[in-house]
C-alpha positions in Angstrom: -25.5 -9.5 22.9 -25.1 -6.1 25.3 -22.1 -7.7 27.0 -20.4 -8.2 24.1 -20.8 -4.9 22.6 -20.2 -3.2 26.2 -16.9 -5.5 25.5 -16.5 -4.1 22.0 -16.8 -1.1 23.5 -14.2 -1.0 26.2 -11.5 -2.6 24.5 -11.6 -0.1 21.8 -11.6 2.3 24.5 -8.5 1.1 25.5 -7.0 0.7 22.2 -7.5 4.7 21.7 -6.1 5.3 25.3 -2.7 3.3 24.6 -2.5 4.8 21.1 -3.0 8.2 22.5 -0.3 7.2 25.8 1.8 6.2 22.8 1.3 9.4 20.7 2.0 11.8 23.9 5.0 9.5 25.0 6.3 10.0 21.3 5.5 14.0 21.6 7.1 14.3 24.8 10.2 12.5 23.2 10.1 14.7 20.6 9.8 17.8 22.5 13.0 17.0 24.9 16.2 18.1 24.5 19.5 18.0 26.5 20.8 21.6 26.1 23.5 22.2 29.8 23.7 26.0 29.0 21.4 28.9 27.4 22.8 32.0 25.3 22.4 34.9 27.8 21.9 32.9 31.2 24.6 32.7 33.6 23.7 29.6 35.9 26.9 29.9 38.1 24.7 32.2 40.6 22.6 29.7 41.6 22.9 26.3 43.4 23.2 23.0 41.7 19.8 21.8 42.4 18.1 25.1 41.3 20.3 24.3 37.8 19.6 20.9 36.8 15.6 22.1 37.4 16.3 25.5 35.2 17.6 23.2 32.8 15.4 20.5 33.2 12.2 22.7 32.4 14.1 24.8 29.7 14.8 21.2 28.1 11.4 20.1 28.4 8.8 23.3 28.1 8.3 24.4 24.5 9.1 28.1 23.1 5.5 29.4 22.4 7.9 31.5 19.2 6.2 29.1 16.7 9.5 27.8 16.3 8.5 24.5 17.7 11.7 23.7 19.6 12.6 24.2 23.4 13.3 27.1 25.5 16.7 25.4 25.6 17.3 24.8 22.1 15.4 28.2 21.3 18.0 29.6 22.9 20.8 28.3 21.8 19.7 28.1 18.2 18.1 31.4 17.8 19.6 34.1 20.5 17.7 36.8 19.1 14.4 35.1 19.5 12.5 37.8 22.3 9.6 35.0 23.1 12.5 32.3 24.0 14.2 34.7 26.5 11.3 36.1 28.3 10.7 32.2 29.1 14.0 31.8 30.0 13.6 34.5 32.5 10.4 33.5 33.5 11.7 29.9 34.5 14.5 31.4 36.3 12.2 33.7 38.3 9.9 30.4 39.1 12.5 28.2 40.2 14.7 31.2 42.3 12.8 33.9 43.0 15.3 36.3 41.3 14.4 38.4 38.0 17.0 38.4 35.7 17.2 40.1 32.1 19.0 38.5 29.1 19.8 41.1 26.7 19.5 39.6 23.1 22.4 39.9 20.6 22.0 42.7 18.3 21.0 41.2 14.5 23.1 40.9 11.7 22.0 42.7 8.7 20.4 39.7 6.8 22.2 39.7 3.0 19.7 38.3 1.3 17.7 41.7 1.5 17.6 43.6 -1.4 19.1 39.9 -3.2 16.7 38.0 -5.7 14.4 35.1 -4.6 14.5 32.5 -6.5 11.2 30.0 -6.1 9.9 27.9 -8.5 7.3 24.5 -7.5 3.8 23.2 -8.8 0.7 24.6 -6.6 -1.9 22.5 -5.3 -3.7 23.3 -7.9 -1.6 22.6 -10.6 -0.7 25.9 -10.9 3.2 26.5 -12.3 4.6 29.0 -9.8 8.2 30.9 -10.8 9.0 34.0 -8.7 11.5 35.3 -11.6 8.4 35.6 -14.0 6.6 37.3 -11.2 8.9 41.0 -12.3 6.7 43.7 -12.1 4.2 42.8 -9.1 5.0 43.3 -5.2 4.5 39.6 -3.5 4.3 38.7 -0.4 5.9 34.6 0.7 3.8 33.6 3.4 5.3 30.3 5.2 1.9 29.2 7.3 0.0 26.7 8.1 -3.6 26.0 9.4 -2.3 24.3 13.0 -0.8 27.3 13.2 -2.7 30.0 15.2 -0.9 32.9 14.5 -0.5 32.1 11.2 -4.5 32.2 11.3 -4.7 35.1 13.2 -2.8 37.0 10.5 -5.5 35.8 7.9 -8.1 39.0 7.6 -5.3 41.6 7.3 -3.6 39.3 4.7 -7.0 38.9 2.8 -7.9 42.4 3.0 -5.2 43.0 1.8 -4.8 41.2 -1.0 -8.5 42.0 -2.3 -7.7 45.8 -1.8 -4.4 45.5 -3.7 -4.3 42.7 -6.4 -5.9 44.4 -9.1 -3.1 46.7 -8.7 -0.3 44.2 -8.8 -0.1 42.3 -5.9 0.3 38.7 -5.4 0.7 36.2 -2.8 2.7 32.7 -2.6 1.7 30.1 0.3 4.1 27.9 1.6 2.5 25.5 3.7 3.8 23.4 6.8 0.9 21.2 6.6 1.5 17.8 6.1 -2.4 16.6 5.2 -2.8 18.2 1.7 -7.2 17.5 2.4 -6.8 19.3 5.0 -5.4 22.3 3.8 -7.5 22.4 0.5 -10.3 22.3 2.9 -9.1 25.6 4.3 -8.2 26.9 1.6 -11.6 26.5 0.1 -13.4 27.8 3.0 -11.4 30.7 3.6 -11.5 31.5 -0.1 -7.5 31.9 -0.4 -7.3 32.1 -4.4 -3.5 32.1 -4.4 -1.3 29.2 -4.9 -0.5 27.0 -2.4 2.9 25.0 -2.1 2.9 21.9 -0.3 5.5 18.5 0.1 4.1 17.0 3.3 6.3 17.5 5.3 5.3 19.8 7.7 8.7 21.5 9.2 10.8 19.9 7.3 9.0 21.7 3.9 11.7 22.1 1.6 11.0 25.6 0.6 10.8 26.7 4.6 14.4 24.9 5.2 15.8 26.1 2.0 14.9 30.0 3.3 15.9 28.7 7.1 12.2 29.0 8.4 11.9 28.2 12.2 9.1 30.0 13.3 5.5 31.1 11.5 4.2 33.0 10.9 7.0 34.0 8.4 5.8 36.9 5.7 8.4 38.3 3.2 7.5 40.9 0.8 9.5 41.0 -2.4 9.5 43.7 -4.9 8.7 44.9 -8.6 12.3 43.5 -9.6 12.1 40.9 -7.9 13.8 41.5 -5.1 13.5 40.3 -1.2 13.1 43.3 0.7 11.1 42.5 3.9 11.5 39.6 6.4 9.0 40.7 8.8 5.6 42.2 6.4 3.1 41.5 9.2 3.2 44.6 10.9 2.0 47.6 8.5 1.3 44.9 5.6 -1.2 47.1 3.6 1.3 50.1 3.9 4.0 48.7 3.0 2.9 46.5 0.2 1.3 50.5 -1.2 4.2 51.9 -1.0 6.1 49.1 -3.0 3.4 49.3 -5.3 4.2 53.0 -5.8 7.6 52.8 -6.0 9.6 54.0 -9.1 11.0 50.5 -11.4 
């Protein structure tokens, strides 16, 4: 009997290891890209071998800005990402010993600023949310996920601001990039987050996140009392920004 149990445990361990290996291979396959250049990086000054090593690393190492892209992909898809630029510089320095500085292009004014924001959905608690009907309120749109460390790090500030300013007309709409609704509901309940949450289980393919061009989280937007998008980076000085918008003349 003991031999049978040991055999079954060993077999289970084999299946677990195989499963983990398969998952790791899928993750690695999903992360690797094949870009042959990176925005702002002149590789021609280096040897062919060094260029190959730099590109191989940049196409396999992840950018840590939360965009779920490789360093090479982030440099090409979002050349204004400062974290992606710093990581590319570090890779070049590590491979060649040469310190380079990537000059980030100036960000163009976002045409969405000052324009009405369309957002309508049914939240996980059944609440019907229509941003167009929330005029007179200042609204934070929080693109986030329970698995996102920086998102969770922002939560105390968000909850503090909500508790203080909700009675004065401040509301929050959560857009969750989670893939498991049960995990999201447990987290929301545990952390006492009373605002509505949009969830469709598609992770980075979240329909509202894709519609609004979200490539990294946390992404926090502010909508003023007229229903216009006024801030695409509300994380910094959130409480003061909300207070200013609440005090603004309608």
